[in-house]
C-alpha positions in Angstrom: 0.0 0.0 0.0 1.1 3.5 -0.8 1.8 5.5 2.4 2.9 8.7 0.7 3.4 10.1 -2.8 5.1 13.4 -3.6 5.5 15.0 -7.0 8.8 16.9 -6.9 9.2 19.8 -9.3 12.2 22.1 -10.1 11.4 25.8 -10.3 13.6 27.3 -13.1 12.8 31.0 -12.2 15.5 32.7 -10.1 12.8 34.6 -8.3 9.2 33.8 -7.5 6.6 36.5 -7.3 4.6 36.7 -4.0 1.5 34.6 -3.5 2.1 32.0 -6.2 0.0 28.9 -5.8 0.4 25.7 -7.9 -2.7 23.5 -8.0 -2.9 20.0 -9.4 -6.0 18.6 -11.1 -6.4 15.0 -12.2 -6.7 14.7 -16.0 -9.7 12.6 -17.1 -8.6 11.6 -20.6 -5.7 10.4 -22.6 -3.2 12.8 -24.3 -0.1 12.4 -26.4 3.1 14.0 -25.0 4.5 14.5 -28.5 1.4 16.5 -29.6 -0.2 18.0 -26.6 -0.5 21.8 -26.4 -2.9 24.5 -25.2 -5.6 23.4 -27.7 -4.9 19.8 -28.6 -4.8 16.6 -26.4 -3.6 14.4 -29.2 -3.7 14.2 -33.0 -7.2 15.3 -34.1 -8.4 15.5 -30.5 -8.8 19.0 -29.1 -9.3 19.6 -25.4 -12.9 20.4 -24.6 -11.6 23.7 -23.1 -8.4 25.7 -23.7 -5.5 24.3 -21.6 -7.5 21.2 -20.7 -9.9 23.4 -18.7 -13.1 21.6 -19.8 -15.1 19.3 -17.6 -14.3 16.4 -19.9 -10.5 17.2 -19.6 -9.9 17.5 -15.9 -11.5 17.0 -12.6 -13.0 20.1 -10.9 -11.6 19.1 -7.5 -8.0 20.1 -6.8 -6.0 17.0 -5.8 -2.9 18.9 -4.6 -2.1 22.6 -3.9 1.1 24.3 -2.7 2.0 27.9 -2.0 5.5 28.6 -3.2 8.4 30.3 -1.6 11.7 31.0 -3.3 13.3 27.6 -3.5 14.8 25.4 -6.1 12.3 22.6 -5.6 8.7 22.2 -4.4 6.6 19.1 -3.7 2.9 18.4 -4.3 1.3 15.8 -2.1 -0.4 13.5 -4.6 -0.9 10.5 -2.2 -4.6 10.2 -2.7 -4.4 10.6 -6.5 -1.7 7.9 -6.8 -3.7 5.6 -4.5 -6.7 6.1 -6.8 -4.6 5.3 -9.8 -3.4 2.1 -8.1 -7.0 1.1 -7.3 -8.1 1.9 -10.9 -5.2 2.0 -13.4 -7.5 3.0 -16.2 -8.1 6.4 -14.4 -4.4 7.3 -14.7 -4.1 10.1 -17.2 -1.7 12.4 -15.3 -2.1 15.6 -13.5 -2.6 19.2 -14.8 -0.6 21.8 -13.0 -2.2 25.3 -12.9 -0.3 28.3 -11.6 -2.1 31.2 -9.9 -0.4 34.4 -8.8 -1.6 37.9 -7.8 0.1 39.5 -10.7 -0.6 36.8 -13.4 3.1 35.8 -13.5 4.2 32.6 -15.3 6.2 29.9 -13.6 8.8 27.9 -15.4 9.4 24.3 -14.3 11.9 21.7 -15.3 10.2 19.2 -17.7 10.7 15.6 -18.7 13.2 16.5 -21.4 15.3 18.9 -19.4 19.0 18.3 -20.1 19.7 18.0 -16.3 18.0 14.8 -15.2 17.8 16.0 -11.5 15.7 19.0 -12.7 13.1 16.7 -14.2 9.8 16.0 -12.4 10.0 13.1 -10.0 7.3 11.1 -8.4 8.6 9.9 -5.0 6.5 7.1 -3.5 6.8 5.6 0.0 5.3 2.2 0.6 3.7 1.2 3.9 5.8 -1.3 5.8 
């Protein structure tokens, strides 16, 4: 059984504006990492709303949320989401990260294809003894 699951992300920005919050929403449908963008989930398959914002794209409920402070890394607690994926593997479509800030600032994160492997997202799972 999964005791804890943390999604570790690397912030690439040297400074973080005040009051930045990252929220994670479970995605509800398949998407293709080679094609996905703001309007398309996969070849010939648009998101139902821009940025996967539609009710067919992602869950309404936030599965994880974290207020950021200036730091190289931050963690989102995704324990419940990963436990749900384990219970029903067909529900695993990933997680959508949404950034909110008082001034509308963007946040740049290390991605799967970053040249430094330690800066890539990492899912850290602790199993119950």
